[in-house]
C-alpha positions as CSV (number, residue, x, y, z in Angstrom):
1,M,16.1,-11.0,-23.6
2,T,11.9,-10.9,-23.4
3,E,11.1,-7.7,-25.6
4,T,9.3,-4.6,-23.7
5,L,6.3,-3.6,-24.2
6,I,6.7,0.1,-22.5
7,D,6.0,2.0,-25.9
8,K,2.8,0.6,-26.3
9,L,1.5,2.6,-23.2
10,D,0.4,5.9,-22.9
11,R,1.7,6.3,-19.3
12,P,4.2,4.9,-17.4
13,M,3.4,1.5,-15.6
14,R,5.6,1.4,-12.9
15,D,4.0,-0.1,-9.5
16,L,2.0,-3.4,-9.4
17,R,0.4,-4.0,-5.9
18,I,-0.2,-7.5,-5.2
19,S,-2.7,-8.2,-2.6
20,V,-2.3,-12.1,-1.5
21,I,-4.9,-12.8,1.0
22,D,-7.9,-10.4,2.3
23,K,-7.5,-11.4,6.0
24,C,-6.0,-9.4,8.6
25,N,-5.2,-9.9,12.1
26,F,-6.1,-6.3,13.1
27,R,-9.5,-5.0,12.8
28,C,-8.4,-1.3,12.2
29,T,-11.0,1.6,12.0
30,Y,-9.4,3.1,8.8
31,C,-10.0,-0.2,6.5
32,M,-11.4,-3.0,8.6
33,P,-14.0,-1.9,11.1
34,A,-14.6,-4.3,13.4
35,E,-18.2,-3.7,13.5
36,I,-18.1,-5.1,9.8
37,F,-15.1,-7.6,9.8
38,G,-16.1,-9.4,13.1
39,D,-15.2,-13.0,13.6
40,D,-17.8,-14.4,11.6
41,Y,-17.0,-12.1,8.5
42,R,-16.3,-14.6,5.4
43,F,-13.1,-14.3,4.0
44,M,-11.7,-15.9,0.9
45,S,-11.4,-19.6,0.7
46,R,-8.0,-20.8,-0.6
47,D,-9.5,-21.6,-4.0
48,E,-10.4,-17.9,-4.7
49,L,-6.9,-16.9,-4.1
50,L,-4.8,-16.6,-7.0
51,S,-1.8,-19.3,-6.8
52,F,1.8,-18.2,-6.7
53,D,2.2,-19.8,-10.0
54,E,-0.8,-17.7,-11.2
55,I,0.7,-14.3,-9.7
56,M,4.2,-15.2,-11.3
57,R,2.5,-15.4,-14.7
58,L,0.8,-11.8,-14.2
59,V,4.1,-10.6,-12.8
60,K,6.2,-11.6,-15.7
61,V,3.5,-9.8,-17.9
62,F,3.8,-6.8,-16.4
63,A,7.3,-6.4,-15.8
64,R,7.5,-6.8,-20.0
65,F,5.3,-3.4,-19.5
66,G,7.8,-1.6,-17.4
67,V,6.6,-2.6,-14.0
68,E,9.8,-2.4,-11.7
69,K,8.2,-2.2,-8.3
70,I,6.3,-4.8,-6.6
71,R,4.3,-4.2,-3.6
72,I,2.9,-7.6,-2.0
73,T,0.0,-6.5,0.3
74,G,-3.4,-7.9,1.9
75,G,-5.3,-7.8,4.4
76,E,-2.1,-8.8,6.3
77,P,0.2,-10.5,3.6
78,L,2.2,-12.4,6.3
79,M,-0.7,-14.6,7.0
80,R,-0.4,-16.1,3.4
81,K,1.8,-19.5,3.9
82,D,5.1,-19.4,2.5
83,L,5.3,-15.7,1.3
84,H,9.0,-15.9,1.2
85,T,8.9,-18.5,-1.8
86,L,7.0,-16.0,-3.8
87,V,9.4,-13.1,-3.0
88,K,12.2,-15.4,-4.2
89,R,10.3,-16.0,-7.4
90,I,9.6,-12.3,-8.0
91,R,13.3,-11.6,-7.5
92,E,14.1,-13.6,-10.3
93,V,12.2,-11.8,-12.9
94,P,14.1,-9.5,-15.4
95,G,13.2,-5.8,-14.6
96,I,12.0,-6.1,-11.4
97,K,14.1,-3.6,-9.0
98,D,12.3,-3.2,-5.9
99,I,10.2,-5.5,-3.8
100,A,8.2,-4.6,-0.8
101,V,5.6,-5.9,1.7
102,T,3.1,-3.8,3.5
103,T,2.5,-5.2,6.7
104,N,1.5,-4.4,10.5
105,A,4.8,-6.1,11.6
106,I,3.4,-8.6,14.3
107,F,4.6,-11.7,12.1
108,L,8.0,-10.1,11.0
109,V,9.9,-11.2,14.4
110,K,9.6,-14.5,12.6
111,Q,9.8,-13.6,9.2
112,A,11.9,-10.6,8.6
113,A,15.2,-12.6,8.1
114,L,13.9,-15.3,5.8
115,L,12.0,-12.5,3.5
116,K,15.4,-10.6,3.4
117,E,17.1,-13.9,2.5
118,A,14.4,-14.4,-0.6
119,G,15.2,-11.1,-1.8
120,L,12.9,-8.6,0.0
121,D,14.2,-5.0,-0.3
122,R,11.8,-3.2,2.4
123,V,9.0,-3.2,4.4
124,N,6.1,-0.5,4.5
125,I,4.6,-0.9,8.3
126,S,1.3,0.4,9.4
127,L,1.6,2.3,12.5
128,D,-1.0,4.9,13.3
129,A,0.3,5.9,16.7
130,I,3.1,5.4,19.1
131,E,1.4,5.8,22.3
132,D,-0.4,2.3,23.4
133,E,-3.7,4.1,24.4
134,V,-4.3,5.8,21.0
135,F,-2.9,2.6,19.1
136,Q,-5.5,0.2,20.9
137,Q,-8.1,2.5,19.9
138,T,-7.0,2.5,16.0
139,N,-6.5,-1.1,15.6
140,G,-9.8,-2.7,17.0
141,R,-7.7,-5.4,19.0
142,G,-6.7,-3.5,22.0
143,I,-2.9,-4.4,20.7
144,K,-0.1,-2.5,22.3
145,T,2.6,-0.9,20.2
146,S,5.3,-3.6,21.5
147,P,4.6,-6.1,19.2
148,V,4.9,-3.8,16.1
149,L,7.9,-2.4,17.4
150,K,9.7,-5.7,17.8
151,G,8.6,-6.7,14.4
152,I,10.1,-3.1,13.1
153,E,13.4,-4.1,15.0
154,A,13.6,-7.6,13.3
155,A,13.3,-5.9,10.1
156,R,16.1,-3.5,11.0
157,R,18.2,-6.5,12.2
158,A,17.2,-8.2,9.0
159,G,18.7,-5.3,6.7
160,L,15.3,-4.6,5.4
161,A,14.6,-1.0,4.3
162,I,11.9,0.4,6.4
163,K,8.9,3.0,5.7
164,I,6.5,3.6,8.3
165,N,2.8,4.4,7.3
166,M,0.6,6.6,9.7
167,V,-3.1,7.4,8.5
168,V,-4.0,10.7,10.3
169,K,-7.6,10.9,11.3
170,K,-8.8,14.2,13.2
171,G,-10.6,13.1,16.5
172,M,-8.6,9.8,16.6
173,N,-5.0,10.1,16.5
174,E,-4.0,13.8,15.2
175,S,-2.2,13.9,18.6
176,Q,0.5,11.4,17.5
177,I,1.9,13.4,14.6
178,L,4.7,14.8,16.6
179,P,5.2,12.0,19.1
180,M,5.8,9.7,15.9
181,A,7.7,12.2,14.1
182,R,10.0,12.5,17.4
183,Y,10.6,8.9,17.9
184,F,11.0,7.8,14.0
185,K,13.4,10.7,13.6
186,E,15.6,8.9,16.3
187,T,15.5,5.8,14.6
188,G,16.2,6.7,11.0
189,D,13.4,5.4,9.4
190,T,11.2,7.1,7.2
191,L,7.7,8.0,8.3
192,R,4.7,8.8,5.9
193,F,1.6,10.6,6.9
194,I,-1.4,9.6,5.1
195,E,-4.7,12.0,4.7
196,F,-7.5,9.9,6.2
197,M,-9.3,8.9,2.9
198,D,-12.8,7.6,2.0
199,V,-11.7,4.3,0.7
200,G,-14.2,1.4,1.1
201,N,-17.8,1.7,2.1
202,H,-17.6,1.4,6.0
203,N,-15.0,3.6,7.5
204,G,-17.4,6.5,8.1
205,W,-15.1,8.9,6.1
206,Q,-16.0,12.8,6.4
207,M,-14.2,15.8,5.0
208,D,-14.0,17.4,8.4
209,E,-12.0,14.3,9.9
210,V,-9.1,15.0,7.5
211,V,-5.9,16.5,8.7
212,S,-4.3,18.1,5.8
213,K,-0.6,18.0,4.6
214,K,-0.6,21.6,5.5
215,E,-1.7,21.0,8.7
216,I,0.9,18.0,8.9
217,V,3.7,19.9,8.0
218,D,3.3,22.8,10.0
219,S,2.8,21.0,13.3
220,I,6.1,19.4,12.9
221,H,8.2,22.3,11.3
222,A,7.1,24.2,14.3
223,E,9.4,22.1,16.3
224,L,11.3,19.9,13.9
225,P,12.2,22.5,10.7
226,L,11.8,21.0,7.6
227,Q,12.6,21.6,3.9
228,S,10.8,20.1,0.8
229,V,12.5,17.5,-1.3
230,D,12.0,17.3,-5.0
231,P,10.3,14.2,-6.1
232,S,12.9,11.2,-7.0
233,Y,10.9,10.1,-9.9
234,F,7.9,10.3,-12.0
235,G,4.7,9.4,-10.4
236,E,5.9,9.5,-6.6
237,V,3.2,10.2,-4.5
238,A,4.6,11.2,-1.3
239,S,5.6,14.6,-1.0
240,R,9.0,14.5,0.7
241,Y,10.5,16.9,3.3
242,R,13.9,16.5,5.0
243,Y,14.6,17.3,8.3
244,M,17.0,20.8,7.9
245,D,19.3,19.3,10.9
246,G,19.9,16.3,8.6
247,G,18.0,13.9,10.6
248,G,16.3,12.0,7.8
249,E,13.1,12.9,6.2
250,I,9.5,12.4,5.8
251,G,6.9,12.0,3.3
252,I,2.9,13.0,3.1
253,I,0.5,11.2,0.8
254,S,-2.2,13.9,0.4
255,S,-4.8,12.4,-2.1
256,V,-7.6,14.4,-0.6
257,T,-6.1,17.7,-0.5
258,E,-4.1,17.2,-3.4
259,A,-5.2,14.8,-6.0
260,F,-2.3,13.3,-8.2
261,C,-4.4,11.1,-10.4
262,S,-2.8,12.3,-13.8
263,S,0.7,10.9,-12.7
264,C,-0.4,7.6,-11.1
265,T,1.4,4.8,-12.2
266,R,0.3,2.2,-9.9
267,V,-1.9,-0.8,-11.0
268,R,-3.3,-3.3,-8.2
269,L,-4.2,-6.9,-8.4
270,S,-6.7,-8.3,-5.8
271,A,-6.2,-11.7,-3.9
272,D,-8.8,-13.1,-6.2
273,G,-7.3,-11.7,-9.4
274,K,-9.0,-8.8,-10.3
275,L,-7.2,-5.8,-11.7
276,F,-7.8,-2.3,-10.5
277,T,-6.4,0.8,-11.9
278,C,-7.6,3.2,-8.8
279,L,-7.9,2.7,-5.3
280,F,-11.4,4.0,-5.4
281,A,-12.7,1.7,-8.0
282,S,-16.1,0.2,-8.1
283,E,-15.2,-2.8,-10.4
284,G,-12.1,-4.6,-11.3
285,Y,-11.2,-6.7,-14.3
286,D,-11.2,-10.3,-14.1
287,L,-7.9,-11.8,-15.1
288,R,-8.3,-15.2,-12.8
289,T,-10.9,-16.4,-15.2
290,L,-8.4,-15.9,-18.2
291,L,-5.6,-17.5,-16.2
292,R,-7.5,-20.6,-15.3
293,D,-8.8,-20.8,-18.8
294,D,-5.1,-21.2,-19.9
295,V,-5.2,-18.4,-22.3
296,S,-2.1,-17.3,-24.2
297,E,0.3,-14.8,-22.9
298,K,-0.6,-12.7,-26.2
299,E,-4.1,-12.6,-25.1
300,L,-3.1,-11.6,-21.1
301,I,-0.7,-8.6,-22.9
302,S,-3.5,-7.3,-25.2
303,T,-6.1,-7.4,-22.0
304,V,-3.6,-5.8,-19.6
305,Q,-2.7,-3.2,-22.6
306,A,-6.2,-2.5,-23.0
307,I,-7.2,-2.1,-19.4
308,W,-4.3,0.5,-18.7
309,T,-4.4,2.8,-21.7
310,G,-8.4,2.7,-21.6
311,R,-8.6,3.9,-17.9
312,K,-10.5,6.9,-16.9
313,D,-10.7,6.6,-13.4
314,Q,-9.7,10.0,-11.6
315,Y,-11.6,9.8,-8.4
316,S,-9.5,11.8,-6.3
317,V,-10.0,14.6,-8.7
318,D,-13.7,14.4,-9.2
319,R,-13.8,14.5,-5.4
320,T,-12.0,18.1,-5.4
321,L,-14.0,19.4,-8.1
322,G,-17.6,18.4,-6.6
323,R,-18.6,15.8,-9.2
324,P,-20.7,12.8,-8.9
325,L,-18.9,9.8,-7.4
326,P,-19.5,5.9,-7.2
327,E,-21.8,4.8,-4.3
328,K,-19.9,2.0,-3.8
329,K,-16.1,1.3,-3.9
330,I,-13.6,-1.6,-3.3
331,E,-12.8,-2.2,0.4
332,M,-9.0,-1.5,1.5
333,S,-8.8,-5.1,2.8
334,Y,-9.7,-6.3,-0.3
335,I,-7.3,-4.2,-2.6
336,G,-4.5,-3.8,-0.2
337,G,-4.0,0.0,-0.7
């Protein structure tokens, strides 16, 4: 049995998010505005991306530090060829208990069953509105909800667990809070609302565009009464609420109004092999060079341990306290959320 290294960390490392590609078939207002990520935007070449072999070498290292959850993301991860083969390989790593893919669901009609067979546990699906007119405005491509809903249904038929993620931005889609709650309460899928965050450098974030956790809860509770639910594990970022009639639950990620930096157990790997300990970081740590220089496992372990235990990032706390913030941050499309 491979020796674990959990006791070498000052805080649990539970969740590894792996971006496998920086391309996406949407140009959503939140992370890839069309005016920046147009058709002439240069995305990463194949050689710049970590290979599946390189990703697997890192997954095995992180599993030794106690990582149990792997979230595969992008861009749109289902644009990465043969993604199911990566899922199958991750499934075989001792200690990995949960594998998820974050997706806009467009390609799930063709891939959901294959991913489930490979060992995928669940999908986290981005959907910022249930009404076509609003959704077309948010996705930047004029795409209606029907392809996404068909993807969700394909995931359901395949037996995948489903979470729906809705970023709420005032003046854009706050009118969809209740319609989304009603719709997914009926389907039984967990809906998670995300406060509009200042990720990246191009989404034009303003504090007065944030719909707070309290506002979201209050608007739903007035029609569909809610009660709070205790966290199910240390570092759970979503505040959970159960419908009082027993019809499922919602979650709210409130990193703007209620920072949770001190309990964060997530680490992020970009598609080109840089490691980030914060979604709002300015710079990452280059692991791809180490991999391609074929350094020893001991050196990889030492590097990961030093990065995790030496981190000082607390962007959301600093924002709340009015402290100086970095002028430039990584893009959401690059790190995958």
